[in-house]
C-alpha positions in Angstrom: 0.0 0.0 0.0 1.3 3.5 -0.8 2.3 5.6 2.1 0.0 8.5 3.0 1.0 12.0 2.1 2.3 11.6 -1.4 6.0 12.4 -1.9 6.4 13.3 1.8 4.9 10.0 2.8 7.2 8.2 0.4 10.2 10.0 1.8 9.1 9.1 5.4 8.9 5.4 4.3 12.5 5.6 2.8 13.8 7.2 6.0 12.3 4.3 7.9 14.6 1.9 6.1 17.2 0.2 8.4 20.9 1.1 8.1 21.5 -2.3 6.4 18.8 -1.7 3.8 20.4 1.7 3.0 23.8 0.1 2.6 22.4 -2.5 0.3 20.9 0.2 -1.9 24.4 1.9 -2.0 25.9 -1.5 -3.0 23.3 -1.8 -5.8 24.1 1.7 -7.1 27.8 1.0 -7.3 28.0 -2.8 -8.0 25.6 -2.8 -10.9 27.6 -0.2 -12.9 29.7 -3.0 -14.5 26.6 -4.8 -15.7 25.6 -1.6 -17.5 29.0 -1.3 -19.2 28.9 -4.9 -20.3 25.3 -4.6 -21.6 26.5 -2.0 -24.1 30.0 -3.2 -24.9 30.6 -6.9 -24.3 28.9 -8.3 -27.4 30.5 -5.5 -29.5 33.9 -6.5 -28.0 33.2 -10.1 -29.0 32.4 -8.9 -32.5 35.7 -7.0 -32.6 37.7 -10.1 -31.8 35.9 -12.0 -34.6 33.1 -13.7 -32.8 29.5 -13.2 -34.0 25.8 -14.0 -33.1 26.3 -17.8 -33.2 29.1 -17.6 -30.5 27.2 -14.9 -28.6 24.2 -17.2 -28.3 26.4 -20.0 -27.0 28.2 -17.6 -24.7 25.0 -16.4 -23.2 23.7 -20.0 -23.0 26.7 -21.1 -21.0 26.4 -18.1 -18.7 22.7 -18.5 -18.0 22.9 -22.3 -17.6 25.5 -21.7 -14.9 23.2 -19.1 -13.3 20.4 -21.7 -13.3 22.6 -24.5 -11.8 23.9 -22.2 -9.0 20.3 -21.0 -8.3 19.4 -24.6 -7.2 21.7 -24.2 -4.2 20.5 -20.7 -3.2 17.3 -21.8 -1.3 19.2 -24.1 1.2 22.0 -21.6 1.6 19.7 -18.7 2.3 17.6 -20.7 4.7 20.8 -21.7 6.5 22.9 -18.6 6.5 20.6 -15.8 5.3 21.0 -14.0 1.9 24.0 -11.8 2.9 26.5 -14.6 2.6 25.8 -15.7 -1.0 25.4 -12.0 -2.1 28.8 -11.0 -0.7 30.8 -14.0 -1.9 29.0 -14.0 -5.3 29.8 -10.3 -5.9 33.5 -10.8 -5.1 33.6 -13.7 -7.5 31.8 -11.6 -10.1 34.5 -8.9 -10.0 37.2 -11.6 -10.5 35.5 -13.3 -13.4 34.6 -10.0 -15.1 38.3 -9.2 -15.1 39.0 -12.6 -16.8 36.3 -11.9 -19.4 37.7 -8.4 -20.2 41.3 -9.7 -20.7 40.5 -12.9 -22.6 39.9 -13.7 -26.3 40.1 -17.5 -26.7 36.7 -19.1 -27.2 37.2 -21.9 -24.6 38.6 -19.5 -22.1 35.7 -17.1 -22.6 33.2 -19.9 -22.2 34.9 -21.0 -19.0 34.8 -17.5 -17.5 31.2 -17.2 -18.7 30.3 -20.2 -16.6 32.1 -19.0 -13.5 30.6 -15.5 -13.9 27.1 -17.1 -14.2 27.6 -18.8 -10.9 28.7 -15.5 -9.4 25.8 -13.6 -10.8 23.3 -16.2 -9.5 24.7 -15.8 -6.0 24.6 -12.0 -5.8 21.5 -11.2 -7.9 19.0 -14.0 -7.3 18.6 -13.2 -3.6 17.8 -9.5 -4.3 14.2 -9.9 -3.1 15.3 -12.0 -0.2 17.7 -9.3 0.9 14.8 -6.8 0.8 12.7 -9.2 2.9 15.5 -9.8 5.3 16.2 -6.1 6.1 12.8 -4.5 5.9 9.5 -4.6 7.6 6.2 -5.5 5.9 5.3 -1.8 5.8 8.4 -0.8 3.9 9.0 -3.9 1.8 7.3 -3.0 -1.5 8.9 0.5 -1.5 12.3 -0.9 -0.7 12.1 -3.4 -3.5 11.0 -0.6 -5.9 14.0 1.5 -4.9 16.4 -1.4 -5.1 15.3 -2.3 -8.7 15.3 1.3 -9.7 18.8 1.6 -8.3 19.9 -1.3 -10.5 18.4 0.6 -13.4 20.1 3.8 -12.5 23.4 2.1 -12.1 22.8 0.5 -15.5 22.2 4.0 -16.9 25.6 5.2 -15.7 27.2 2.0 -16.9 25.6 2.3 -20.3 26.8 5.8 -20.7 30.3 4.7 -19.6 30.3 1.8 -22.0 29.3 4.1 -24.9 31.5 7.1 -24.1 34.7 5.7 -22.5 36.2 4.1 -25.6 36.3 7.5 -27.3 37.7 9.1 -24.1 40.4 6.5 -24.0 41.2 7.0 -27.7 41.5 10.7 -27.1 43.7 10.3 -24.0 46.0 7.5 -25.4 47.2 8.2 -29.0 48.4 4.7 -29.4 44.9 3.3 -29.0 42.8 3.5 -32.2 39.0 4.2 -32.4 36.9 1.0 -32.2 39.9 -1.1 -31.3 39.9 -4.2 -29.0 42.2 -2.2 -26.7 39.7 0.6 -26.3 36.9 -1.8 -25.5 39.1 -3.9 -23.1 40.2 -0.8 -21.2 36.6 0.3 -20.8 35.5 -3.1 -19.5 38.3 -3.1 -16.9 37.4 0.4 -15.7 33.9 -0.9 -15.2 35.2 -3.8 -13.1 37.4 -1.6 -10.9 34.6 1.0 -10.2 32.0 -1.7 -9.5 34.3 -3.5 -7.1 33.9 -0.5 -4.7 30.5 -1.9 -4.1 32.1 -4.5 -1.8 32.6 -1.6 0.8 28.9 -1.1 1.7 28.3 -4.9 1.5 31.0 -5.6 4.0 29.7 -2.9 6.3 26.3 -4.6 6.6 25.5 -6.7 9.6 24.9 -10.3 8.6 21.9 -11.8 10.4 22.6 -14.0 13.3 20.7 -17.2 13.9 17.7 -18.1 11.8 17.2 -15.8 8.8 14.7 -13.0 9.6 12.7 -14.0 6.5 11.9 -17.3 8.3 10.4 -15.4 11.2 8.6 -12.7 9.3 6.1 -14.7 7.3 3.1 -12.7 6.2 0.8 -15.6 6.7 1.0 -17.6 9.9 -1.0 -20.8 9.8 -1.8 -23.8 12.0 -0.8 -27.2 10.8 -4.4 -28.0 9.8 -4.6 -24.8 7.7 -1.2 -25.5 6.1 -2.3 -29.0 5.1 -5.6 -27.7 3.6 -3.8 -25.1 1.5 -0.8 -27.1 0.4 -2.3 -28.0 -3.0 -3.2 -24.4 -3.6 0.3 -23.3 -2.7 1.8 -25.8 -5.1 -0.4 -24.4 -7.9 0.7 -20.8 -6.9 4.3 -22.0 -6.9 4.0 -23.7 -10.3 2.1 -21.0 -12.2 4.5 -18.3 -10.9 7.5 -20.3 -12.1 6.0 -21.4 -15.5 4.9 -17.9 -16.4 8.5 -16.8 -15.6 9.9 -19.5 -17.8 7.7 -18.5 -20.7 8.8 -14.9 -20.3 12.4 -16.2 -20.2 12.0 -17.8 -23.7 10.6 -14.5 -25.0 13.5 -12.5 -23.5 16.2 -15.0 -24.5 15.2 -14.7 -28.1 15.9 -10.9 -28.2 17.8 -9.4 -25.3 21.3 -11.1 -25.8 21.5 -9.7 -29.3 19.7 -6.3 -29.0 22.8 -4.1 -29.0 24.0 -5.9 -32.1 20.6 -5.4 -33.7 20.8 -1.7 -32.9 24.3 -1.6 -34.4 22.9 -3.3 -37.6 20.3 -0.6 -37.9 23.1 2.0 -38.0 23.6 3.0 -34.4 27.2 3.7 -33.4 28.7 2.3 -30.1 28.2 5.7 -28.5 24.6 5.8 -29.7 23.9 2.3 -28.4 25.2 3.5 -25.1 22.9 6.5 -25.1 19.9 4.3 -26.0 20.6 1.9 -23.2 21.3 4.7 -20.7 18.2 6.7 -21.4 16.0 3.5 -21.2 17.6 2.6 -17.9 17.2 6.1 -16.6 13.5 6.2 -17.6 13.1 2.7 -16.0 14.8 3.9 -12.8 12.6 7.0 -12.4 9.3 5.4 -13.4 10.1 2.3 -11.4 9.8 4.3 -8.2 6.2 4.8 -8.8 5.5 1.1 -9.0 4.2 0.7 -5.4 1.9 3.7 -5.8 0.5 2.5 -9.2 0.0 -1.0 -7.8 -1.8 0.4 -4.7 -4.1 2.4 -7.0 -4.9 -0.2 -9.7 -4.0 -3.5 -8.0 -0.8 -5.5 -8.3 -2.1 -8.0 -10.7 -3.5 -5.6 -13.2 -0.4 -3.4 -13.0 1.9 -6.4 -13.7 -0.2 -7.4 -16.7 -0.3 -4.0 -18.3 3.4 -3.4 -17.7 4.5 -6.8 -19.1 2.4 -6.5 -22.3 3.4 -2.9 -23.0 6.4 -3.6 -25.3 4.4 -5.9 -27.5 3.1 -3.4 -30.2 6.6 -2.2 -30.9 8.0 -5.7 -31.4 5.1 -6.7 -33.6 5.7 -3.7 -35.8 9.5 -4.4 -36.0 8.7 -7.8 -37.6 7.6 -6.0 -40.6 9.4 -2.6 -40.3 12.8 -2.9 -38.7 14.1 0.6 -37.9 15.5 2.7 -35.1 12.3 4.7 -34.7 10.6 1.5 -33.4 13.7 -0.2 -31.9 14.5 2.6 -29.4 11.0 2.9 -27.8 10.7 -0.9 -27.9 13.8 -1.2 -25.7 12.7 1.6 -23.4 9.3 0.0 -22.8 10.8 -3.5 -22.3 13.3 -2.2 -19.7 10.8 -0.1 -17.9 8.2 -2.9 -17.8 10.7 -5.3 -16.3 12.0 -2.8 -13.8 8.5 -1.9 -12.6 6.8 -5.3 -12.7 9.5 -7.5 -11.2 9.4 -6.1 -7.6 5.5 -6.0 -7.8 5.1 -9.6 -8.8 7.8 -10.7 -6.4 6.1 -9.0 -3.5 2.8 -10.4 -4.7 4.0 -14.0 -4.6 5.8 -13.4 -1.3 2.5 -12.5 0.2 0.9 -15.7 -1.0 3.7 -18.1 0.1 4.9 -18.9 3.6 8.4 -17.7 4.5 10.3 -21.0 4.1 9.1 -21.4 0.5 10.1 -17.9 -0.7 13.8 -18.7 -1.1 12.9 -21.9 -3.1 10.3 -20.2 -5.4 12.7 -17.4 -6.3 15.6 -19.9 -6.8 13.5 -22.3 -9.0 12.1 -19.4 -11.0 15.7 -18.3 -11.6 16.6 -21.9 -12.8 13.7 -22.0 -15.2 14.3 -18.4 -16.4 18.0 -19.1 -17.1 17.5 -22.5 -18.7 14.7 -21.0 -21.0 16.9 -18.0 -21.8 20.0 -20.3 -22.5 18.2 -22.7 -24.8 16.4 -19.9 -26.7 19.6 -17.7 -27.1 21.5 -20.7 -28.6 18.7 -21.3 -31.2 18.0 -17.6 -31.8 21.7 -16.8 -32.4 22.0 -19.6 -35.0 18.8 -18.5 -36.7 19.9 -14.9 -36.9 23.4 -15.9 -38.2 21.8 -18.2 -40.8 19.1 -15.9 -42.0 20.6 -12.5 -41.3 17.2 -11.4 -40.0 15.7 -10.7 -36.6 12.1 -11.2 -37.7 11.8 -14.8 -36.4 13.1 -14.0 -32.9 10.7 -11.1 -32.7 7.9 -13.5 -33.5 9.1 -15.8 -30.7 9.3 -12.9 -28.3 5.7 -11.8 -29.0 4.1 -15.2 -28.8 5.8 -16.3 -25.6 5.2 -12.9 -24.0 1.5 -13.2 -24.6 1.5 -16.8 -23.2 3.3 -15.7 -20.1 1.1 -12.7 -19.3 -2.1 -14.6 -20.1 -1.2 -17.6 -17.8 -0.2 -15.3 -14.9 -3.3 -13.0 -15.2 -5.9 -15.8 -15.7 -4.7 -17.9 -12.8 -3.9 -15.3 -10.2 -7.0 -13.3 -11.0 -8.9 -16.4 -9.8 -6.7 -16.6 -6.7 -7.3 -13.0 -5.8 -11.0 -13.5 -6.1 -10.8 -16.6 -3.9 -8.9 -14.8 -1.2 -11.4 -11.9 -1.3 -14.3 -14.4 -1.0 -12.6 -16.2 1.9 -11.9 -12.9 3.7 -15.6 -11.9 3.3 -16.8 -15.3 4.6 -14.5 -15.0 7.6 -15.7 -11.5 8.4 -19.3 -12.7 8.2 -18.8 -15.5 10.7 -20.1 -14.7 14.2 -17.4 -14.2 16.8 -17.0 -16.6 19.6 -17.9 -15.4 23.1 
């Protein structure tokens, strides 16, 4: 629910965040810079060293399969140690593997580092919502999640700008480095790693939880054993639909996102322009993403998620027939904004439906299915693009699976919301015991 008092109420909610929650937001703002740099530059770096969409698809598949495999271990680790441990160790490993990727050019070495980086990314990014749950109260949780995801987008904005601009700055500052060279790209990637590594400072200043993770003790629904047994089937359905809809969305995303900067380049955008496009989209997503809790409180979480998820569809349908930058730029902006706004809303939504012990598992398994779907799709899509020279087929895949994902999520959970409202009305109508 949105805090009362508009912007002032929102500010009061932010001030109510714990010290650890604020430190986690600082980590997000710093640590995710390198992801923004890589989004713009890394595929172009691979192109510069003679590797194209078919290898890019395989590279992304190895990376995402590693993310999926590591995600299987996150649930038990979080329930044993809390989310701070995997986040901190994972991010330290991410900095090391990113260094390896920036300095390597051999295909097998790149694939090895891609796998190791995938494990690292899984450990520090998948528990994002669990970190929010761990270090917030029920009243501040949705606003904290919106700010964390917007911070990721803002860091992406700065990283995108750096990825687009720094190669030219390096060329101007170092005469021996030529424009568009591997050296310029490699130096930019290394600068991104060094700056992002500073994110370890706020992480290490956080207080790791002692004893049982707080998420275990802060369940929104507390049920008796009889109630838990009666609702176990419904919970399994909730669990399954949430994960399957995420898997369908992963297939849609995996067909397009790994290659989108290359697609923009094919349409005539320079490296600097691609950086600007990614940066502006991330900035828009960061700013608009802060309004997510307010919009969800006004229109309902379920309706908000549905509208946000489907919003990029018209642009991608149009690009099947008319590929041009005038459509590609808003398509990217709508897609990034829809993800940034909808992800914390639907994550909070499912956290409200599930008991505390199941949250770590549902987020972990969704990550597994997301990354497996992404990996398989990116391999196939990369080869199709390489063979046909066209992006039309992958845009068709994106549109079809996006509609399937949104449709399943909306139809099933609309029924669940109606059931909960009916149960609540029946409970309120029962006479109280003397």
